[in-house]
C-alpha positions as CSV (number, residue, x, y, z in Angstrom):
1,M,-13.0,-2.2,-13.2
2,K,-15.8,-4.2,-11.6
3,I,-15.9,-7.8,-12.7
4,N,-19.2,-10.1,-12.8
5,I,-18.6,-13.2,-10.9
6,E,-21.3,-14.8,-12.8
7,E,-19.4,-14.4,-16.2
8,L,-16.3,-16.3,-14.4
9,K,-18.1,-19.4,-13.3
10,N,-17.8,-21.1,-16.7
11,Q,-14.2,-20.6,-16.9
12,K,-11.8,-22.2,-14.5
13,Q,-9.2,-19.3,-14.4
14,K,-9.4,-15.9,-16.5
15,V,-6.3,-13.6,-16.6
16,F,-7.1,-9.7,-17.0
17,H,-5.1,-6.8,-17.9
18,F,-5.8,-3.4,-16.0
19,N,-4.6,0.1,-17.2
20,E,-6.3,3.1,-16.0
21,C,-6.0,6.3,-13.9
22,L,-7.2,5.6,-10.1
23,S,-9.2,8.4,-9.0
24,G,-8.8,9.2,-4.9
25,L,-5.3,8.3,-5.2
26,D,-3.9,11.8,-4.7
27,L,-2.4,12.0,-1.2
28,E,-0.6,14.7,0.5
29,G,2.8,14.5,-1.0
30,A,1.8,11.9,-3.7
31,S,0.2,11.8,-7.1
32,L,0.0,9.3,-10.1
33,L,2.1,10.3,-13.2
34,E,0.8,7.7,-15.3
35,P,-2.0,5.0,-15.4
36,V,-1.6,1.9,-13.1
37,E,-1.0,-1.2,-15.5
38,A,-1.7,-4.4,-13.9
39,E,-1.8,-8.1,-15.0
40,F,-4.0,-10.6,-12.8
41,S,-5.9,-13.8,-12.8
42,L,-9.0,-14.6,-11.3
43,E,-10.0,-18.1,-10.2
44,V,-13.3,-19.3,-9.0
45,V,-13.4,-21.9,-6.6
46,E,-16.7,-22.7,-4.9
47,D,-17.7,-20.1,-2.7
48,E,-14.7,-17.8,-3.1
49,V,-12.6,-16.0,-5.8
50,L,-8.9,-16.2,-5.9
51,V,-7.1,-12.9,-7.2
52,K,-3.3,-13.0,-7.8
53,G,-1.3,-10.5,-9.9
54,S,0.9,-7.7,-9.8
55,Y,1.2,-4.0,-10.8
56,R,3.2,-1.1,-11.6
57,T,3.1,2.8,-11.8
58,K,5.0,5.9,-11.7
59,V,4.1,8.3,-8.9
60,Q,5.2,11.9,-8.0
61,L,6.5,12.1,-4.1
62,T,7.8,14.9,-2.0
63,C,11.0,14.2,-0.2
64,V,10.9,14.5,3.6
65,R,14.4,15.6,3.8
66,C,14.6,18.4,1.1
67,L,11.0,18.9,0.4
68,D,11.6,18.3,-3.3
69,K,9.4,16.6,-5.8
70,F,10.6,13.5,-7.4
71,E,9.6,10.6,-9.4
72,A,9.4,7.0,-8.3
73,N,8.2,3.7,-9.7
74,I,5.9,1.6,-7.4
75,S,5.2,-1.8,-8.2
76,G,3.9,-4.6,-5.9
77,E,1.8,-8.1,-5.9
78,I,-1.9,-8.4,-5.4
79,E,-3.1,-11.2,-3.6
80,S,-7.0,-11.4,-2.5
81,V,-9.8,-13.8,-1.5
82,Y,-13.3,-12.7,-2.4
83,F,-16.1,-14.5,-0.5
84,T,-19.8,-14.7,-1.3
85,P,-21.8,-12.5,1.5
86,E,-22.7,-16.0,3.4
87,A,-19.3,-17.5,3.2
88,Y,-17.6,-14.2,4.4
89,K,-19.8,-14.1,7.3
90,E,-19.1,-17.5,8.2
91,H,-15.2,-17.3,7.4
92,Y,-14.8,-14.2,10.0
93,D,-17.4,-15.9,12.8
94,S,-15.2,-18.7,12.6
95,K,-12.1,-16.8,13.0
96,G,-12.9,-14.6,15.9
97,I,-12.4,-10.9,16.6
98,E,-8.7,-11.1,16.8
99,Y,-8.1,-12.5,13.3
100,Q,-5.7,-10.7,10.9
101,S,-4.4,-11.9,7.5
102,D,-0.8,-11.3,6.8
103,K,-0.5,-10.2,2.8
104,T,-3.6,-11.5,1.5
105,V,-6.7,-9.3,1.4
106,I,-10.0,-10.9,2.2
107,D,-13.1,-9.1,1.2
108,E,-16.6,-9.6,0.4
109,I,-18.3,-10.0,-3.3
110,V,-20.9,-6.9,-3.3
111,D,-23.7,-7.5,-5.9
112,G,-22.2,-10.3,-7.6
113,Q,-19.1,-8.2,-8.5
114,I,-15.4,-7.7,-7.4
115,D,-14.0,-4.1,-7.6
116,I,-10.6,-4.4,-8.7
117,S,-10.0,-0.8,-9.1
118,E,-10.7,-0.8,-5.4
119,L,-8.1,-3.3,-4.7
120,I,-5.6,-2.2,-6.9
121,R,-6.1,1.5,-5.3
122,E,-5.5,0.2,-1.6
123,Q,-2.5,-1.5,-2.5
124,V,-0.8,1.3,-4.3
125,I,-1.5,3.5,-1.2
126,L,-0.1,0.7,1.1
127,D,3.2,0.1,-1.1
128,L,3.9,4.0,-0.9
129,P,6.8,4.7,1.2
130,P,5.7,6.4,4.3
131,F,8.9,8.6,4.4
132,P,9.9,9.0,1.1
133,I,13.7,10.4,0.3
134,C,14.8,11.5,-3.3
135,Q,17.9,10.0,-3.1
136,D,20.2,8.4,0.1
137,S,22.8,11.2,-0.1
138,C,19.9,13.9,0.5
139,E,20.8,16.1,3.2
140,G,18.0,18.2,3.5
141,I,17.3,21.8,3.3
142,E,20.0,24.2,4.9
143,E,17.7,25.1,8.0
144,M,17.8,21.6,9.0
145,G,21.6,21.9,10.2
146,D,20.4,24.0,13.2
147,Y,18.8,21.0,14.4
148,S,21.6,18.4,14.0
149,N,23.3,16.8,17.1
150,D,26.4,18.5,18.1
151,G,26.8,16.3,20.8
152,I,25.7,16.3,24.5
153,D,22.8,18.4,25.5
154,P,24.1,21.6,27.5
155,R,21.2,21.0,30.0
156,W,22.5,17.6,31.1
157,Q,26.4,18.4,31.0
158,K,26.3,19.7,34.7
159,L,24.9,16.2,35.7
160,L,27.8,14.8,33.8
161,D,30.2,16.7,35.5
162,I,28.9,15.7,39.0
163,E,29.4,12.2,37.9
164,K,32.8,12.6,36.8
165,K,33.8,14.1,40.4
166,N,32.5,11.1,42.2
């Protein structure tokens, strides 16, 4: 979904509803089960466009412990600022090379348009859990018991015995 900025300049603030399947979101171990729903507002202020909103969707993930697939609801907030190409360059030149924004995404308006689909796609990917677990009580596959920690590594035991004698 691309939004033309020229159409927004006549309005102070505009609210949009977004409901579509995002392409390019299929990652290893994660896939969308339903379209992403989002509500957001765009506000044009001089050389920048402020985007604020929220999204929600359902994804299928693979548990890192038992390797079973499970469904999870993902939701989050979207906050972004888009600058005209001139203002974008000026903004980063003034901040220096070490500048990083905290939660606000700062991007450039390309060809007079903002690509909301790309913004939401990136936010969904960032909000996916890095190590998804199907449930807190998941103990994993049986073979993982062979790698559980039974105490002290036997290779270190002799050193500990020497220390006890002294």
